[in-house]
C-alpha positions as CSV (number, residue, x, y, z in Angstrom):
1,M,-22.4,1.7,-8.0
2,K,-19.2,-0.1,-7.1
3,N,-16.2,2.0,-6.2
4,Y,-13.7,-0.9,-6.3
5,I,-11.9,0.3,-3.2
6,L,-11.5,-2.4,-0.6
7,E,-11.0,-1.3,3.0
8,K,-10.3,-3.9,5.6
9,D,-9.7,-2.8,9.2
10,N,-7.5,-5.0,11.4
11,F,-5.9,-6.7,8.4
12,L,-2.7,-6.6,10.6
13,T,-2.8,-6.4,14.4
14,N,-1.1,-3.4,16.1
15,E,1.7,-5.8,17.2
16,E,2.3,-7.0,13.7
17,S,2.3,-3.5,12.3
18,D,4.9,-2.5,15.0
19,Q,6.9,-5.6,14.3
20,I,7.2,-4.8,10.6
21,I,8.3,-1.2,11.3
22,N,10.8,-2.3,14.0
23,S,12.2,-5.2,11.8
24,I,12.6,-3.4,8.6
25,S,13.2,0.2,9.6
26,K,16.6,-0.7,11.1
27,K,17.8,-0.8,7.5
28,E,18.8,2.3,5.7
29,F,16.0,3.8,3.7
30,I,16.5,4.7,0.0
31,K,16.2,8.4,-0.5
32,G,15.2,8.3,-4.1
33,E,11.9,10.1,-3.7
34,P,11.6,13.6,-2.2
35,H,8.5,12.9,-0.2
36,C,9.5,9.7,1.6
37,G,12.2,7.2,2.1
38,Y,11.5,3.6,1.3
39,I,12.9,0.1,1.5
40,Q,12.0,-1.9,-1.6
41,H,11.5,-5.6,-2.2
42,I,10.7,-6.8,1.3
43,F,10.6,-10.5,1.5
44,E,10.6,-12.9,4.4
45,D,14.0,-14.3,3.1
46,Y,15.6,-11.1,4.3
47,Y,13.3,-10.6,7.3
48,P,12.3,-14.0,8.8
49,E,10.7,-12.2,11.8
50,I,7.9,-11.0,9.5
51,S,7.4,-14.3,7.5
52,F,3.6,-14.0,8.2
53,L,3.5,-11.1,5.8
54,K,3.7,-13.1,2.6
55,E,0.6,-15.2,3.3
56,R,-1.3,-12.1,4.4
57,L,-0.5,-10.4,1.1
58,F,-1.8,-13.3,-0.8
59,N,-4.9,-13.2,1.4
60,S,-5.4,-9.6,0.5
61,Y,-6.1,-10.5,-3.1
62,T,-8.5,-13.2,-2.1
63,L,-10.4,-10.6,0.0
64,Y,-10.5,-8.3,-3.0
65,K,-11.8,-11.1,-5.3
66,K,-14.6,-11.9,-2.8
67,E,-15.7,-8.3,-2.8
68,Y,-15.3,-7.8,-6.6
69,P,-15.5,-11.2,-8.2
70,E,-15.1,-9.8,-11.7
71,V,-11.4,-9.6,-11.2
72,E,-11.4,-13.4,-11.1
73,Y,-11.2,-13.2,-14.9
74,L,-7.8,-11.5,-14.8
75,N,-5.0,-14.0,-15.4
76,Y,-1.4,-14.2,-14.6
77,L,-1.2,-11.8,-11.7
78,I,1.7,-11.4,-9.2
79,I,2.4,-9.3,-6.2
80,E,5.5,-7.1,-6.7
81,E,7.4,-4.1,-5.5
82,L,6.7,-4.6,-1.8
83,R,7.9,-1.5,0.0
84,L,8.0,0.0,3.4
85,K,7.5,3.7,3.0
86,H,8.5,6.2,5.7
87,F,7.1,9.7,5.5
88,K,8.9,12.1,7.9
89,P,6.8,14.8,9.6
90,G,5.6,17.4,7.1
91,T,6.2,15.2,4.0
92,V,3.6,13.7,1.8
93,F,3.1,12.6,-1.8
94,E,0.5,15.3,-2.5
95,G,0.4,15.3,-6.3
96,W,-2.5,13.7,-8.1
97,H,-1.5,10.4,-9.7
98,S,-2.5,6.9,-10.7
99,E,-0.2,3.8,-10.5
100,H,-0.8,2.6,-14.1
101,C,1.3,4.7,-16.5
102,L,3.6,4.6,-19.4
103,I,6.6,3.3,-17.4
104,Q,4.4,0.9,-15.3
105,P,2.0,-0.6,-17.8
106,F,1.7,-3.9,-15.9
107,R,0.1,-2.5,-12.7
108,V,-3.5,-3.7,-12.1
109,L,-4.2,-3.1,-8.4
110,N,-2.6,-0.9,-5.7
111,L,-2.2,-2.5,-2.3
112,Q,-1.5,-0.4,0.8
113,I,-1.4,-1.2,4.5
114,Y,-1.2,1.6,7.0
115,L,1.2,0.8,9.8
116,S,0.5,3.9,11.9
117,D,-2.6,5.9,12.9
118,H,-3.1,9.5,11.7
119,E,-5.8,12.1,11.1
120,C,-5.0,12.0,7.4
121,G,-4.8,9.4,4.7
122,T,-5.4,8.8,1.0
123,E,-7.7,11.2,-0.9
124,F,-9.3,10.1,-4.2
125,Y,-10.1,12.5,-7.0
126,N,-13.8,11.7,-6.6
127,G,-13.7,13.1,-3.1
128,K,-13.5,9.9,-1.1
129,V,-10.9,10.0,1.7
130,V,-9.7,6.9,3.6
131,L,-8.0,7.8,6.9
132,S,-4.9,5.9,7.9
133,K,-5.6,3.4,10.7
134,K,-2.9,1.1,11.9
135,G,-3.3,-2.3,10.4
136,K,-5.8,-1.2,7.7
137,L,-5.7,-2.7,4.2
138,L,-6.6,-0.6,1.3
139,M,-6.8,-1.9,-2.3
140,W,-7.9,-0.2,-5.5
141,P,-7.5,-0.3,-9.3
142,A,-4.2,1.2,-10.5
143,Y,-5.9,3.1,-13.3
144,F,-6.9,6.8,-13.9
145,T,-10.3,6.0,-12.5
146,H,-8.7,5.9,-9.1
147,T,-6.5,9.0,-9.3
148,H,-5.4,9.8,-5.7
149,R,-2.9,11.6,-3.5
150,G,-1.7,11.6,0.1
151,Q,-2.9,14.1,2.7
152,K,-0.6,16.0,5.0
153,C,-0.5,14.8,8.6
154,P,-1.9,17.6,10.8
155,E,-0.3,16.0,13.8
156,N,3.1,16.3,12.2
157,K,4.2,12.7,13.0
158,D,6.2,10.1,11.2
159,R,4.0,7.8,9.0
160,Y,4.7,4.3,7.9
161,I,2.9,2.6,5.0
162,L,3.5,-0.9,3.4
163,S,2.7,-0.8,-0.3
164,A,2.8,-3.2,-3.2
165,Y,1.2,-3.7,-6.6
166,I,-0.6,-6.6,-8.1
167,N,0.7,-6.7,-11.6
168,F,0.3,-8.7,-14.8
169,L,3.0,-11.2,-15.0
170,R,5.6,-10.3,-17.7
171,F,6.3,-13.0,-20.2
């Protein structure tokens, strides 16, 4: 039985992961969420030193389609809401949730790239746990079938995650 969770180690190199953190984290994080600060809408226009990221993000969807070809039948998709998230020591989004909801009805897939290593990660309601590993890509459906939460970092270190959504295009 397919779980529709794509895991790809070394999607980014350690150097690329560090470059993203160092380039973007110099900006002020938005403190709109109690569990993390984030910088939203990261595009190479603002950060030319990470211009490689746009192509990699498009490649991520290609990898997902190779693993799960049935998504090929979804039309009019776009990658949106690219964010660098910074979780300070002791903070985590530990409430169970899914990404598709009343206020976000266009979300189809969740895309996450771990930019730091930790002995914790993303826990799915079905019991599956994916540990954060620097440069690892993780993609899964945005629906209730993939309800998930973050785990607390036992090492009490800063954590960085790049996240985005593959959404239906709004007309």
